[in-house]
C-alpha positions as CSV (number, residue, x, y, z in Angstrom):
1,X,-29.1,-9.5,12.1
2,X,-29.0,-5.7,12.4
3,X,-27.9,-3.2,9.9
4,X,-25.5,-0.6,10.8
5,X,-25.8,3.1,10.1
6,X,-24.1,6.6,11.2
7,X,-25.6,9.4,12.8
8,X,-24.3,12.8,12.0
9,X,-21.6,12.6,14.7
10,X,-20.5,9.2,13.0
11,X,-21.8,7.2,15.9
12,X,-22.8,3.5,14.8
13,X,-26.2,2.7,15.4
14,X,-28.3,-0.6,15.1
15,X,-31.1,-0.8,12.6
16,X,-33.6,-3.7,12.7
17,X,-33.9,-5.5,9.7
18,X,-37.4,-6.1,8.2
19,X,-39.1,-9.4,9.1
20,X,-38.6,-12.1,6.5
21,X,-36.7,-14.9,5.3
22,X,-32.9,-14.7,6.1
23,X,-30.0,-17.2,5.0
24,X,-30.3,-19.0,8.2
25,X,-34.0,-19.8,7.6
26,X,-33.5,-20.7,3.9
27,X,-30.6,-23.2,5.1
28,X,-33.3,-24.8,7.3
29,X,-35.8,-25.1,4.6
30,X,-32.9,-26.8,2.4
31,X,-32.2,-29.2,5.1
32,X,-35.7,-30.3,5.8
33,X,-36.2,-30.9,2.3
34,X,-33.1,-33.0,2.1
35,X,-34.2,-35.1,5.1
36,X,-37.6,-36.0,3.3
37,X,-38.0,-39.4,1.8
38,X,-39.1,-38.1,-1.5
39,X,-36.6,-35.2,-2.1
40,X,-35.9,-33.9,-5.2
41,X,-32.4,-33.0,-6.0
42,X,-33.3,-30.3,-8.7
43,X,-35.4,-28.6,-6.1
44,X,-33.0,-28.5,-3.6
45,X,-30.3,-27.2,-6.1
46,X,-32.8,-24.5,-6.9
47,X,-33.3,-23.8,-3.2
48,X,-29.3,-23.6,-3.0
49,X,-29.4,-21.2,-5.9
50,X,-31.8,-19.1,-4.1
51,X,-29.6,-19.0,-0.8
52,X,-26.5,-18.3,-2.7
53,X,-28.2,-15.2,-4.6
54,X,-29.6,-14.2,-1.1
55,X,-26.1,-14.3,0.4
56,X,-24.7,-12.4,-2.3
57,X,-27.3,-9.6,-1.9
58,X,-26.6,-9.3,1.7
59,X,-22.9,-9.5,1.3
60,X,-23.2,-6.6,-1.4
61,X,-25.3,-4.6,1.1
62,X,-22.8,-5.1,3.6
63,X,-20.0,-4.0,1.3
64,X,-21.9,-0.7,0.6
65,X,-22.6,0.0,4.2
66,X,-18.9,-0.6,5.2
67,X,-17.7,1.8,2.0
68,X,-20.2,4.6,3.0
69,X,-18.7,4.3,7.0
70,X,-15.2,3.9,5.7
71,X,-15.5,7.0,3.6
72,X,-17.1,8.8,6.5
73,X,-13.6,8.4,8.5
74,X,-11.6,11.5,8.8
75,X,-8.6,10.7,6.8
76,X,-5.6,13.0,5.8
77,X,-3.3,11.7,3.0
78,X,-0.1,13.5,3.0
79,X,1.6,14.3,-0.1
80,X,5.4,13.9,1.0
81,X,7.2,13.2,-2.1
82,X,8.6,16.2,-3.9
83,X,9.4,15.9,-7.6
84,X,11.0,18.5,-9.7
85,X,12.6,18.8,-13.1
86,X,13.8,21.0,-15.8
87,X,11.5,21.2,-19.2
88,X,13.4,21.2,-22.5
89,X,12.8,25.0,-22.5
90,X,14.7,25.4,-19.4
91,X,11.5,26.0,-17.1
92,X,11.3,24.4,-13.6
93,X,8.3,22.0,-12.9
94,X,7.7,21.2,-9.3
95,X,5.0,19.4,-7.4
96,X,4.3,17.2,-4.5
97,X,2.4,13.8,-4.5
98,X,1.3,10.9,-2.1
99,X,3.5,7.9,-2.5
100,X,1.8,4.4,-2.4
101,X,2.9,3.8,1.3
102,X,1.5,7.3,2.3
103,X,-1.8,6.1,0.8
104,X,-2.0,2.6,2.4
105,X,-0.9,3.6,5.9
106,X,-4.1,5.9,6.1
107,X,-6.6,3.9,4.1
108,X,-5.6,0.3,5.1
109,X,-6.5,0.9,8.9
110,X,-9.7,3.2,8.4
111,X,-10.9,0.2,5.8
112,X,-10.1,-2.5,8.4
113,X,-12.0,-0.9,10.8
114,X,-15.1,-1.5,8.8
115,X,-14.2,-5.3,7.5
116,X,-12.7,-3.9,4.2
117,X,-9.3,-5.0,2.8
118,X,-7.5,-4.4,-0.6
119,X,-5.1,-6.4,-2.5
120,X,-3.6,-6.3,-6.2
121,X,-3.4,-8.6,-9.0
122,X,-0.6,-7.7,-11.3
123,X,0.0,-8.9,-15.0
124,X,2.3,-8.2,-17.7
125,X,1.4,-9.1,-21.3
126,X,2.4,-7.9,-24.6
127,X,4.2,-4.7,-23.4
128,X,1.4,-3.7,-21.0
129,X,1.0,-3.7,-17.5
130,X,-2.3,-4.1,-15.7
131,X,-3.0,-3.8,-12.2
132,X,-6.4,-4.7,-10.3
133,X,-7.1,-3.3,-7.0
134,X,-9.8,-5.5,-5.4
135,X,-11.6,-4.3,-2.4
136,X,-13.2,-7.0,-0.5
137,X,-15.5,-6.9,2.6
138,X,-15.4,-9.6,5.2
139,X,-18.8,-11.0,4.0
140,X,-17.3,-11.8,0.7
141,X,-18.5,-9.1,-1.7
142,X,-15.8,-7.4,-3.7
143,X,-15.2,-4.7,-6.4
144,X,-12.3,-4.5,-8.8
145,X,-10.7,-1.3,-10.2
146,X,-8.3,-2.2,-13.4
147,X,-5.8,0.2,-15.1
148,X,-3.2,-0.5,-17.7
149,X,-0.1,1.2,-18.7
150,X,3.2,0.6,-20.6
151,X,6.5,0.1,-18.5
152,X,7.4,3.8,-17.3
153,X,10.3,4.8,-19.6
154,X,10.9,8.2,-18.1
155,X,14.2,9.3,-16.7
156,X,17.2,6.8,-16.7
157,X,15.4,3.6,-15.4
158,X,16.6,0.3,-16.4
159,X,13.8,-2.4,-17.7
160,X,13.1,-3.7,-14.3
161,X,12.7,-0.3,-12.8
162,X,10.5,0.7,-15.7
163,X,8.0,-2.0,-14.8
164,X,8.1,-1.6,-10.9
165,X,7.5,2.2,-11.6
166,X,4.6,1.5,-13.6
167,X,3.2,-1.2,-11.1
168,X,3.5,1.1,-8.0
169,X,1.9,4.2,-10.1
170,X,-1.0,1.9,-11.2
171,X,-1.4,0.4,-7.7
172,X,-1.4,3.9,-6.1
173,X,-4.3,5.2,-8.7
174,X,-6.3,1.8,-8.6
175,X,-6.5,1.9,-4.9
176,X,-7.5,5.7,-4.8
177,X,-10.3,4.8,-7.5
178,X,-11.6,1.9,-5.7
179,X,-11.7,3.8,-2.4
180,X,-13.1,6.9,-4.0
181,X,-10.5,8.9,-2.4
């Protein structure tokens, strides 16, 4: 199998892998060991553990490479949401920010191009909301960023809106953190 790298012009080039064992050759060794009359289940279990570690290491390398290629993509996340309010002192505060959809519309396709995807796990316990953003590579390696917050009681939100607002906020920032954006 070949590794992939980018040149300064972001062209993808194949790099030869160093010679040595790979997942397929490890599997052949296991298969030969199992076909022998005197096969030892402990030895085969140890070989399977070596193969699993090898595959996990290769998946991790593929994830790192895919993330570096993803980050080389030209992306612009637009800050389309306008926010403005008056302070207690009567001053006006205004700013723009990117909504979750602004981020996912840009990041999702760029990640998919490199075999990456993302999803969220959401939990609510003891008055706290936790959001995990899991970024996974097609070869199976994944990394997670977690953030916690109470329901967002700002403004005039009802209880469900407070939870939804916090989930959206945490989803947005865990994705940005997980992708290094």
